[in-house]
N, C-alpha and C positions, 0 to 999 in steps of 0.2 A: 392329886397330884395335876399338877399346870400341866397342859396339854394344849398344842397348834394344830389344828385341822386343815389338811391339804383337801381342797374339792378339783377335780377334773368335768368338769360343768359339762363337756360336751358326750365325756363317758357317762356321767349321771345320768344326763338329756337322753341318747339313743337307747343307753342298757335298760332305763327305768320309767323312764317317764314316757318319753312317746308315744301315744297311742293310751296317755294315760287320762285320770282326772284329777293329778294329782303337778302338777305343772307348777302351778302358786306356790311353791314350798319355800317355808320360810328356815332356813338353814342352819336358826340358830338355836331354835325350838328342834331340828330334827336333829341338830349336834348333841345336843345336853338328853335327849330320850335317848339317845345311842351310850353315851357315852357320861348315866347317871353317878361316878363316882369322879367323875372328874371335872376338874376348874379349868372352863375353856378361854386360853390369854386369849389366841385369836383362830382367826377362821380365815386362809385366805382359797380364792374360788379366780379359777383360771378357766378363760374362755375365747372370744373373737368375737366380736363382728359380725352379725351375719345380712349374707345379702338380700336382695330382693329376687324375687322367680315371679317373671310373668303368671304363672298359678297360684303362687301365692304371692303378694305385693305387701299386703301387711305386717312378712315376718319379723325385719326391723323393729317394726312397732310393740311387736310382742319384746322382743329382747328387749326393747329398750323401758319397759314399765318393767318389767321383772329387775332388770339391773339397778333402777329405782328402788326398786322394793330392797333389794337387799342393800341398796346403801345405807337404809335406815338403821341398821346393826350397827353399834360402832363400831364395834371390834372388828369388822367385814371389812376383808381390802377385792379391792375387786385385778386380776392383771391378765392385760388383755395380751393373745396371739395378734395370726393375722390368718387369714384367708388368700391362698394362690389358685386362680383360676387359671385354665392353660388347656388350650383343643390340640386334643394327642390320638394317633390311629393309634388305637388295638383291633387284637388278632380276637374273630367269630368264637364264641366256645361251641358253637355250631353251624363253621363253613357252611355255605352249599357246594356240591358236586362241581359247579360253575361258577364263574361268577367270582365277583370279590369276596378277598378274605379276609379283609377286615371294614375297621367302620372308624372313621372319626365321630370323640365324644369330646364333651366338656368334662374334662376332672375338675375335683374342686377339690382341695386337702386344707388343712385346717394345720397352720403348722404354728410349734413355737411350746405347746402347751406342757408337753412332757418333760422339754428342756426347763422352761420355767417351774414345774414342780418341782424339780428334782432341784434346780438350781436354788430355790429357796426352802427347801426340806435341809439342805446340808446347808444353808448360810446361818442359819435358825438354829440347828444341831452345833454348829462350828460356836456361835455366839455365846451359846446357854440360853435362849432366848425361852426355852421348854421344857418343863423333866420325858415327856414322850413327846411323841408325833400320829396321829392317824392319818391316811389316806385314804377317799373316799373314790375308786376308780378300780378297773381290772386291767388298765392298760398293763401288757407284757412289757414297755417299751422304758415304766418304768421299775423295777428290778433292780437292775444294779446301784444308781442311789439310795432304792432301798436299804439294799444288801448293808452300803458303804458308811451308811448311818446308824445301821443295826452293826451292825458285826464291828466293823471299822473304829465308830465312836460312841459305843456303848447304850446309845437313842433307844430304848426300847419306839417296836415302829408297828401297831396295827392297822390291818386292810379291812376297809367293808368295800365289801362287792356290791354292788349297785344291779348287776346284771340280775334277771332272770334268772339266768341257769345257776342250781347253786354249786355247781362247778368249777366254775372260776376258771383264772390265769391260771395254767400249771407252771409258769414261769414263776409266778410270782411267790406261790404256794412253795418252791423251792428254795426261796431264799436259806430259812422260812423264815417270816414274819413273826412278831412278839403272838400274833393270834391272825387269824385270817375270818370277816363271819361272813355269812350272807345278812342282808340287811330285809327285813319282811316287809310286807304290802302295810299292816297299816300302821308302820311308824310313818310312812308317806302321808296313809289316810288321813293318822290326826295332828301333823304338822303344819299346816297349810295360814298362809298370811291371810288375818284380815281381808273382808271384802275389797275395803278402800285403805287406804295410810295416805299420811301427808306428809312432805318433805318442802325444798325452800323452793323448789319448784311451783308449788302445791300438790294436788288431789291426784295422787293414784290409786288407780283401778284395778282388780284382775282385768287381762282382756274377755272379753266377751265369747271368747272362743275355747278359752279354757276351764269357763263353767261348768262345775261337776253333772251338770245338767244337758249340759250342749257340748261338749270337747267336743272336739274331732283332729285337731291335730296340734 
């Protein structure tokens, strides 16, 4: 079965990869391991360019190395959303008896990923680009486009939950999709890129802090 895979990059990262030694994930090997009976036509990876923070100025560089590594996969495309940073005043969860009951915080919101996934999922389904689709995400906002593709347009859609909790999103499971599965840890462990790769810009090396023996962020 010819299948397209749609990867919610931030949902995957914060659901499973952050705080693990498996960030250097080869999505080609990974999706083929998850779907051994499928012919993977294309992988669409959705993310946004991260920003440097005072306590982590190297974050954009690590992401750039990883996006370059992903770009060496011929049938993978990268689709970028954006980050919106704003200062907002929010209520304290436990306000003091006296004094301010609100505090000003920096709010960072990632915009566009769920819309982009839904748009490409629908577009590929309507154009007959694949015979089935698989979404790697646990984002409840994707429930409606998945329902439309699966039930209104008759394209089988499966969901792999990258989160550590096996229950997953209630909204996604209520569609219901063709299947809803939890990703096991050994799939991440055995599907890492080589330590070094090459592209037209030169050598791509796994960020030092992502090494299995040294990982921390």
